[in-house]
LUMMAR-6860 format. One record per residue (C-alpha): residue number from 1; residue in three letters; x, y, z. Coordinates in nm, 2 decimals. Example, Ala and Ser with C-alpha at 12.3 -4.5 7.8 and 13.67 -1.06 7.14 Angstrom:
[r 1 "ALA" [1.23 -0.45 0.78]]
[r 2 "SER" [1.37 -0.11 0.71]]
***
This chain:
[r 1 "MET" [6.30 -7.15 13.32]]
[r 2 "ALA" [6.08 -7.37 13.09]]
[r 3 "LEU" [6.08 -7.71 13.16]]
[r 4 "SER" [6.05 -7.97 12.89]]
[r 5 "ALA" [5.86 -8.31 12.92]]
[r 6 "THR" [6.21 -8.47 12.95]]
[r 7 "ASP" [6.30 -8.26 13.24]]
[r 8 "VAL" [5.99 -8.34 13.45]]
[r 9 "LYS" [6.04 -8.73 13.33]]
[r 10 "LYS" [6.39 -8.73 13.47]]
[r 11 "VAL" [6.35 -8.58 13.83]]
[r 12 "LYS" [6.03 -8.80 13.87]]
[r 13 "ALA" [6.23 -9.08 13.84]]
[r 14 "GLN" [6.44 -8.92 14.14]]
[r 15 "GLY" [6.14 -8.88 14.36]]
[r 16 "PHE" [6.04 -8.52 14.26]]
[r 17 "LEU" [5.68 -8.50 14.15]]
[r 18 "ARG" [5.55 -8.17 13.99]]
[r 19 "ASN" [5.31 -7.97 14.19]]
[r 20 "ARG" [5.00 -7.92 13.97]]
[r 21 "GLY" [4.97 -7.60 13.78]]
[r 22 "THR" [5.32 -7.50 13.86]]
[r 23 "ASP" [5.69 -7.58 13.78]]
[r 24 "GLU" [5.79 -7.68 14.12]]
[r 25 "PHE" [5.81 -8.00 14.26]]
[r 26 "SER" [5.72 -8.22 14.58]]
[r 27 "ALA" [6.03 -8.42 14.72]]
[r 28 "ARG" [5.97 -8.74 14.82]]
[r 29 "ILE" [6.17 -8.85 15.09]]
[r 30 "ILE" [6.18 -9.23 15.17]]
[r 31 "THR" [6.16 -9.39 15.50]]
[r 32 "GLU" [6.24 -9.76 15.49]]
[r 33 "ASN" [6.00 -9.84 15.79]]
[r 34 "GLY" [5.79 -9.54 15.85]]
[r 35 "VAL" [6.03 -9.41 16.12]]
[r 36 "LEU" [6.24 -9.09 16.10]]
[r 37 "SER" [6.49 -8.95 16.38]]
[r 38 "ALA" [6.45 -8.63 16.55]]
[r 39 "LYS" [6.76 -8.52 16.37]]
[r 40 "GLN" [6.63 -8.63 16.04]]
[r 41 "MET" [6.29 -8.45 16.13]]
[r 42 "GLN" [6.47 -8.11 16.21]]
[r 43 "ASN" [6.67 -8.17 15.88]]
[r 44 "LEU" [6.35 -8.17 15.68]]
[r 45 "VAL" [6.20 -7.90 15.87]]
[r 46 "GLU" [6.51 -7.69 15.74]]
[r 47 "ALA" [6.50 -7.81 15.40]]
[r 48 "ALA" [6.14 -7.72 15.38]]
[r 49 "GLU" [6.22 -7.37 15.47]]
[r 50 "LYS" [6.55 -7.35 15.26]]
[r 51 "PHE" [6.40 -7.53 14.94]]
[r 52 "GLY" [6.04 -7.56 14.95]]
[r 53 "ASN" [5.72 -7.37 15.05]]
[r 54 "GLY" [5.78 -7.43 15.45]]
[r 55 "LYS" [5.54 -7.73 15.46]]
[r 56 "ILE" [5.58 -8.10 15.50]]
[r 57 "GLU" [5.31 -8.35 15.39]]
[r 58 "PHE" [5.26 -8.71 15.46]]
[r 59 "THR" [5.18 -8.96 15.25]]
[r 60 "SER" [4.94 -9.28 15.28]]
[r 61 "ARG" [5.23 -9.49 15.24]]
[r 62 "LEU" [5.45 -9.34 15.53]]
[r 63 "THR" [5.66 -9.12 15.31]]
[r 64 "VAL" [5.73 -8.75 15.34]]
[r 65 "GLU" [5.67 -8.50 15.07]]
[r 66 "LEU" [5.84 -8.16 15.10]]
[r 67 "PRO" [5.62 -7.94 14.81]]
[r 68 "GLY" [5.75 -7.61 14.64]]
[r 69 "VAL" [6.11 -7.71 14.53]]
[r 70 "LYS" [6.24 -7.53 14.23]]
[r 71 "TYR" [6.38 -7.74 13.95]]
[r 72 "GLU" [6.72 -7.58 13.97]]
[r 73 "ASP" [6.73 -7.66 14.36]]
[r 74 "ILE" [6.69 -8.02 14.31]]
[r 75 "PRO" [7.06 -8.13 14.34]]
[r 76 "ALA" [7.11 -7.91 14.62]]
[r 77 "PHE" [6.78 -8.03 14.82]]
[r 78 "GLN" [6.93 -8.39 14.77]]
[r 79 "GLU" [7.26 -8.30 14.90]]
[r 80 "TYR" [7.11 -8.12 15.20]]
[r 81 "VAL" [6.90 -8.42 15.32]]
[r 82 "ALA" [7.18 -8.67 15.24]]
[r 83 "LYS" [7.35 -8.52 15.56]]
[r 84 "GLU" [7.11 -8.71 15.78]]
[r 85 "GLY" [7.09 -9.04 15.57]]
[r 86 "MET" [6.77 -8.94 15.37]]
[r 87 "GLU" [6.72 -8.99 15.00]]
[r 88 "THR" [6.45 -8.92 14.76]]
[r 89 "GLY" [6.26 -9.17 14.54]]
[r 90 "GLY" [5.97 -9.40 14.54]]
[r 91 "THR" [5.80 -9.39 14.19]]
[r 92 "GLY" [5.83 -9.59 13.87]]
[r 93 "SER" [5.74 -9.94 13.76]]
[r 94 "ARG" [5.97 -10.10 14.05]]
[r 95 "VAL" [5.91 -10.21 14.38]]
[r 96 "ARG" [5.80 -9.93 14.61]]
[r 97 "PRO" [5.88 -9.79 14.97]]
[r 98 "VAL" [5.75 -10.05 15.23]]
[r 99 "VAL" [5.46 -9.96 15.47]]
[r 100 "SER" [5.48 -10.08 15.83]]
[r 101 "CYS" [5.21 -10.04 16.08]]
[r 102 "LYS" [5.39 -9.97 16.46]]
[r 103 "GLY" [5.34 -10.31 16.58]]
[r 104 "THR" [5.70 -10.27 16.68]]
[r 105 "THR" [5.56 -10.07 16.99]]
[r 106 "CYS" [5.18 -10.16 16.96]]
[r 107 "VAL" [5.01 -10.33 17.24]]
[r 108 "PHE" [4.87 -10.58 16.98]]
[r 109 "GLY" [5.18 -10.62 16.76]]
[r 110 "LEU" [5.30 -10.96 16.76]]
[r 111 "TYR" [5.67 -10.89 16.65]]
[r 112 "ASP" [5.92 -10.61 16.55]]
[r 113 "THR" [5.75 -10.48 16.24]]
[r 114 "GLN" [5.99 -10.20 16.17]]
[r 115 "ALA" [6.28 -10.44 16.19]]
[r 116 "LEU" [6.12 -10.66 15.94]]
[r 117 "ALA" [6.01 -10.38 15.71]]
[r 118 "SER" [6.38 -10.24 15.71]]
[r 119 "GLU" [6.51 -10.59 15.60]]
[r 120 "ILE" [6.26 -10.59 15.34]]
[r 121 "HIS" [6.36 -10.23 15.25]]
[r 122 "ARG" [6.72 -10.35 15.20]]
[r 123 "ARG" [6.66 -10.66 15.02]]
[r 124 "PHE" [6.41 -10.56 14.79]]
[r 125 "TYR" [6.35 -10.15 14.76]]
[r 126 "GLU" [6.75 -10.10 14.75]]
[r 127 "GLY" [6.83 -10.45 14.63]]
[r 128 "TYR" [6.59 -10.43 14.32]]
[r 129 "HIS" [6.59 -10.06 14.26]]
[r 130 "ALA" [6.74 -10.12 13.92]]
[r 131 "VAL" [6.50 -10.41 13.85]]
[r 132 "THR" [6.23 -10.29 13.62]]
[r 133 "LEU" [5.87 -10.46 13.68]]
[r 134 "PRO" [5.55 -10.44 13.46]]
[r 135 "HIS" [5.42 -10.17 13.70]]
[r 136 "LYS" [5.45 -10.07 14.05]]
[r 137 "PHE" [5.50 -10.32 14.33]]
[r 138 "LYS" [5.38 -10.23 14.68]]
[r 139 "ILE" [5.46 -10.42 15.00]]
[r 140 "ALA" [5.28 -10.39 15.34]]
[r 141 "VAL" [5.40 -10.51 15.69]]
[r 142 "GLY" [5.12 -10.55 15.95]]
[r 143 "GLY" [5.18 -10.67 16.28]]
[r 144 "CYS" [4.85 -10.85 16.36]]
[r 145 "PRO" [4.51 -10.97 16.21]]
[r 146 "ASN" [4.40 -10.59 16.29]]
[r 147 "ASN" [4.53 -10.52 15.95]]
[r 148 "CYS" [4.57 -10.15 16.05]]
[r 149 "VAL" [4.80 -10.10 15.74]]
[r 150 "LYS" [4.59 -10.30 15.50]]
[r 151 "PRO" [4.85 -10.58 15.38]]
[r 152 "ASP" [4.57 -10.75 15.19]]
[r 153 "LEU" [4.51 -10.43 14.95]]
[r 154 "ASN" [4.89 -10.43 14.87]]
[r 155 "ASP" [5.06 -10.64 14.56]]
[r 156 "LEU" [5.22 -10.83 14.87]]
[r 157 "GLY" [5.12 -10.80 15.24]]
[r 158 "ILE" [5.26 -10.97 15.55]]
[r 159 "VAL" [5.06 -11.01 15.88]]
[r 160 "GLY" [5.23 -11.16 16.19]]
[r 161 "GLN" [5.03 -11.46 16.35]]
[r 162 "ARG" [5.05 -11.68 16.68]]
[r 163 "VAL" [4.89 -12.01 16.68]]
[r 164 "PRO" [4.71 -12.07 17.01]]
[r 165 "ARG" [4.73 -12.41 17.15]]
[r 166 "LEU" [4.51 -12.56 17.42]]
[r 167 "ASN" [4.64 -12.85 17.66]]
[r 168 "THR" [4.30 -13.03 17.76]]
[r 169 "GLU" [4.49 -13.21 18.03]]
[r 170 "THR" [4.59 -12.87 18.20]]
[r 171 "CYS" [4.24 -12.72 18.15]]
[r 172 "ARG" [4.04 -12.73 18.45]]
[r 173 "ALA" [3.69 -12.65 18.32]]
[r 174 "CYS" [3.66 -12.31 18.51]]
[r 175 "LYS" [3.33 -12.17 18.55]]
[r 176 "LYS" [3.45 -11.85 18.41]]
[r 177 "CYS" [3.71 -11.90 18.13]]
[r 178 "GLY" [3.94 -11.62 18.07]]
[r 179 "VAL" [4.04 -11.76 17.75]]
[r 180 "GLU" [3.71 -11.76 17.63]]
[r 181 "ALA" [3.63 -11.41 17.76]]
[r 182 "SER" [3.94 -11.25 17.59]]
[r 183 "CYS" [3.87 -11.39 17.22]]
[r 184 "PRO" [3.75 -11.11 17.03]]
[r 185 "MET" [3.66 -11.34 16.72]]
[r 186 "GLN" [3.43 -11.58 16.97]]
[r 187 "ALA" [3.65 -11.85 16.84]]
[r 188 "VAL" [3.66 -12.06 17.20]]
[r 189 "LYS" [3.37 -12.24 17.32]]
[r 190 "ARG" [3.34 -12.50 17.59]]
[r 191 "LYS" [3.21 -12.85 17.56]]
[r 192 "GLU" [3.14 -12.99 17.88]]
[r 193 "GLY" [3.31 -12.69 18.06]]
[r 194 "TYR" [3.66 -12.77 17.88]]
[r 195 "ALA" [3.77 -12.49 17.62]]
[r 196 "GLU" [3.80 -12.58 17.26]]
[r 197 "ILE" [3.91 -12.35 16.98]]
[r 198 "ASP" [3.73 -12.35 16.63]]
[r 199 "PRO" [4.06 -12.30 16.37]]
[r 200 "SER" [3.82 -12.20 16.11]]
[r 201 "VAL" [3.71 -11.88 16.31]]
[r 202 "CYS" [4.06 -11.82 16.50]]
[r 203 "ASN" [4.23 -11.56 16.33]]
[r 204 "ASN" [4.58 -11.61 16.56]]
[r 205 "CYS" [4.60 -11.28 16.69]]
[r 206 "GLY" [4.72 -11.35 17.03]]
[r 207 "ARG" [4.48 -11.16 17.25]]
[r 208 "CYS" [4.41 -11.49 17.47]]
[r 209 "PHE" [4.78 -11.54 17.56]]
[r 210 "GLY" [4.84 -11.54 17.90]]
[r 211 "LYS" [4.47 -11.55 18.01]]
[r 212 "CYS" [4.47 -11.90 18.14]]
[r 213 "PRO" [4.60 -11.87 18.52]]
[r 214 "PHE" [4.70 -12.26 18.48]]
[r 215 "GLY" [4.88 -12.23 18.17]]
[r 216 "ALA" [4.67 -12.45 17.95]]
[r 217 "LEU" [4.71 -12.21 17.63]]
[r 218 "THR" [5.05 -12.18 17.49]]
[r 219 "HIS" [5.10 -12.05 17.14]]
[r 220 "SER" [5.36 -12.08 16.84]]
[r 221 "GLU" [5.65 -11.87 16.76]]
[r 222 "THR" [5.56 -11.57 16.55]]
[r 223 "MET" [5.45 -11.69 16.22]]
[r 224 "TYR" [5.36 -11.51 15.90]]
[r 225 "ARG" [5.04 -11.49 15.67]]
[r 226 "VAL" [5.12 -11.36 15.33]]
[r 227 "TYR" [4.88 -11.22 15.10]]
[r 228 "VAL" [4.94 -11.16 14.73]]
[r 229 "GLY" [4.78 -10.97 14.45]]
[r 230 "GLY" [4.58 -10.71 14.66]]
[r 231 "ARG" [4.53 -10.37 14.51]]
[r 232 "TRP" [4.33 -10.04 14.64]]
[r 233 "GLY" [4.23 -9.79 14.40]]
[r 234 "LYS" [4.04 -9.73 14.05]]
[r 235 "LYS" [4.03 -10.11 14.06]]
[r 236 "ILE" [4.00 -10.31 14.40]]
[r 237 "ARG" [4.10 -10.66 14.45]]
[r 238 "ILE" [4.13 -10.82 14.80]]
[r 239 "GLY" [4.46 -11.04 14.82]]
[r 240 "SER" [4.46 -11.39 14.82]]
[r 241 "PRO" [4.60 -11.56 15.13]]
[r 242 "LEU" [4.85 -11.82 15.07]]
[r 243 "ASN" [4.72 -12.15 15.25]]
[r 244 "ARG" [5.00 -12.22 15.51]]
[r 245 "LEU" [5.19 -12.01 15.74]]
[r 246 "PHE" [5.56 -11.92 15.69]]
[r 247 "THR" [5.84 -11.84 15.92]]
[r 248 "GLN" [6.03 -11.50 15.85]]
[r 249 "GLU" [6.27 -11.64 15.65]]
[r 250 "GLU" [6.04 -11.83 15.42]]
[r 251 "ALA" [5.82 -11.52 15.41]]
[r 252 "LEU" [6.13 -11.30 15.30]]
[r 253 "ASP" [6.18 -11.58 15.00]]
[r 254 "VAL" [5.82 -11.55 14.92]]
[r 255 "VAL" [5.85 -11.18 14.85]]
[r 256 "GLU" [6.15 -11.22 14.64]]
[r 257 "LYS" [5.99 -11.51 14.46]]
[r 258 "ALA" [5.67 -11.28 14.39]]
[r 259 "ILE" [5.87 -11.00 14.25]]
[r 260 "LEU" [6.05 -11.25 14.03]]
[r 261 "LEU" [5.72 -11.40 13.91]]
[r 262 "PHE" [5.59 -11.07 13.84]]
[r 263 "LYS" [5.88 -10.95 13.63]]
[r 264 "SER" [5.87 -11.30 13.46]]
[r 265 "LYS" [5.49 -11.36 13.40]]
[r 266 "GLY" [5.35 -10.98 13.43]]
[r 267 "LYS" [5.27 -10.81 13.12]]
[r 268 "THR" [5.33 -10.43 13.10]]
[r 269 "GLY" [5.08 -10.20 13.24]]
[r 270 "GLU" [4.92 -10.51 13.45]]
[r 271 "ARG" [4.92 -10.50 13.85]]
[r 272 "PHE" [5.03 -10.81 14.02]]
[r 273 "GLY" [4.68 -10.89 14.13]]
[r 274 "GLU" [4.61 -10.90 13.73]]
[r 275 "THR" [4.90 -11.13 13.68]]
[r 276 "VAL" [4.76 -11.37 14.00]]
[r 277 "GLU" [4.41 -11.37 13.83]]
[r 278 "ARG" [4.53 -11.42 13.49]]
[r 279 "LEU" [4.77 -11.73 13.59]]
[r 280 "GLY" [4.51 -11.85 13.86]]
[r 281 "VAL" [4.57 -11.81 14.24]]
[r 282 "GLU" [4.64 -12.20 14.24]]
[r 283 "LYS" [4.93 -12.18 14.02]]
[r 284 "VAL" [5.07 -11.90 14.15]]
[r 285 "GLU" [5.08 -12.03 14.51]]
[r 286 "LYS" [5.25 -12.36 14.39]]
[r 287 "MET" [5.53 -12.13 14.24]]
[r 288 "LEU" [5.58 -11.91 14.54]]
[r 289 "VAL" [5.62 -12.23 14.76]]
[r 290 "ALA" [5.87 -12.40 14.52]]
[r 291 "ASN" [6.23 -12.27 14.48]]
[r 292 "ASN" [6.22 -12.25 14.07]]
[r 293 "LEU" [6.20 -11.88 14.07]]
[r 294 "LEU" [6.49 -11.86 14.27]]
[r 295 "LYS" [6.70 -12.07 14.07]]
[r 296 "ARG" [6.60 -11.89 13.78]]
[r 297 "LYS" [6.67 -11.56 13.93]]
[r 298 "GLU" [6.97 -11.43 13.72]]
[r 299 "GLU" [6.78 -11.58 13.39]]
[r 300 "ILE" [6.47 -11.38 13.50]]
[r 301 "LEU" [6.66 -11.06 13.60]]
[r 302 "GLU" [6.81 -11.06 13.25]]
[r 303 "GLU" [6.50 -11.06 13.06]]
[r 304 "GLU" [6.39 -10.71 12.91]]
[r 305 "THR" [6.06 -10.57 13.09]]
[r 306 "ILE" [5.88 -10.25 12.97]]
[r 307 "GLY" [5.73 -10.08 13.28]]
[r 308 "GLY" [5.39 -9.97 13.27]]
[r 309 "ALA" [5.33 -9.73 13.59]]
[r 310 "SER" [5.24 -9.36 13.53]]
[r 311 "CYS" [5.34 -9.25 13.89]]
***
């Protein structure tokens, strides 16, 4: 069947991307935190054989695409994957599917990244799905400062942190300091034999925890560093780190404020990083720490916004 531009645009909004040079589509499956069950994977294998070309592709943002789906088979495909609780989507000028590292199971992970990604998915991918933004808005959740998932190259990135605390009264000035030896940043130095941490060098990675047999080193609860305005692609911008660390609830509030700020202050076709640069990082940070954006939430959501994303 001959497909019109309207046909292609309609199914693209549902997560079906036209395969180059064909009238077939790749179905983009959403994973809320990069995790699929064995039953879901089995369902996708069956769907790939039944509706596609028998292949499954993984994207750089931890979604799954099944290429070779015919236009007329799209409703049946969606019904088939819905049997295992899956859906298609992830395109357009809106909040995009969340990317999470494997911090939940990783030896360096400082918290349950998959749980936080699921919470963000429910509140902001699903909760804001009908909200048009000036462009796409990508969120990444990282479990530690190793930054495997590149949080600072997303419109908004969250990185787990644990701030070390040294008790100088407990420190015994050991000849070989386990805390100093374990620090990959070389942030721990000894003065007259006693350990000291340089906060300007320490990245709160948590690698030193448990390394002092005398309990001289403790740490904070997991806190979160938030980066805003990152971007990767034709134009690159390293996200700006906000000056303070946040609790998990505070970080979730910052996510919502950033989305509202982008909708309210962004211009059609510009990414959030461009909005941040135009307004100024200092001004943006003040807006994200204050609560005025949340107070104006309903007003902002009613504002008309024209999206500028082409993919």
